[in-house]
N, C-alpha and C positions, 0 to 999 in steps of 0.2 A: 400837440394835444388839442384837438378841435372838438370839444364837447361843451355842452351848456353848463356843466358843473365845474368849470374851471374859472378862476378869477383872473384878474389882469396879470398877476404874477405867475400864472400857469399852475397854481395850486388847486387841488381838487377840493371843492367845498362840499360840506355835509349839510343836509342829508343828500345822499345819492343812491340810485338804484342801479344794479348791474344785472345782466343776464349771466348765468353760470353754466359752464360746460366742464364737467368733471367726471372722473371715473375712480372706482375704488381699487386700491392695491392692497397688499397684505398689511401694510402699516399706516397708510394714509389715504385721504381723499385728495386727489390732485387734478389740476387742470387750469382753467383760466376764468376770469371774470371780464366782462366787456360791456362798454357803453359808448355808442358812437364810434369814434376813432380810437378810443382809449381801451387798451387791453393789458391786463395784469395777471401774471401767474398767481395761483392760490394753492396753498397746501393746508389741509386740516388734519391734525395729528393727535394721537393720544398724548396726554401729559397734563401737568398742572396748568390751570387756566392762564393763558397769556395771548395777547393780541398784538401782532407786529404788523405795521403798515408802512408803506414807502414814505419817504420824506416829502413826496409830492402832495400828500394829503395835508390840508391846511390845519386839521385838528389833531395832529400828533400831540400826545401828552394830555389829552382830555379823555374823560370817560365816554365810552361809546356803547351803543346797543346795536347788535347786528341781528337782523331778522332774515332767516332763510325760508323760502317757500320751496317745498319739495315736489317731486313728480306726483306724489299722491295727495298734493294740496295740503300737506301738514305745514305748520309754522314751527320752526325751531329757532330758539333765541339764545344768544350768548351776550354777556356784557363784561366790560372791564376797561381798564385804562389802556389806551392805544399807545404802544411804544414805537419808536422809530426803528425801521428796518433799513439797513444800509443799502440794500439792493431793491430793485423794482419787483417786489414780491409781497403778497399778503400771506402771513402765516398765522394760523390759529391753533393753539394747543388747548384742547378741551376734550377730555375723555368722554364726558356725558354727551356733548354735541356730536362727536364722532360716532358714538354708539347709536344715536338717534338717526343719523344719516347714512349709516353703513349699508342699509338695504333700501334706502329711499333718497336717491340723489337730489341735491338742491338744484333748482332751475333759476331762481332769482335770489339776489342778496340786496338787502336794504340796510344801509349803515347811517346812523345818526348820532349826534352827541346827546348826552343825557346829563 
């Protein structure tokens, strides 16, 4: 992992911004987020609000705010406690977020602790 947002232990430090490359399927928005040499799959799905991030993130267990900027330059935000995901994958369950981005794909994602 060679990115300016990692600490000496290889953990991803917040705040961090990613570029987003996703597409809409019938049940989710899926693709990848990337920043320098770091690339992580992402899935945004319908469901009760839940944020799962890989253990590589330094701030697992803390409350986070995720801002997405969409193709139409809208800002879509979700917040919640970041839980550990056992696999190298960001999963966000948030029906409201999914609805807002279903026809307006995100292009950047900014994640920070709150």
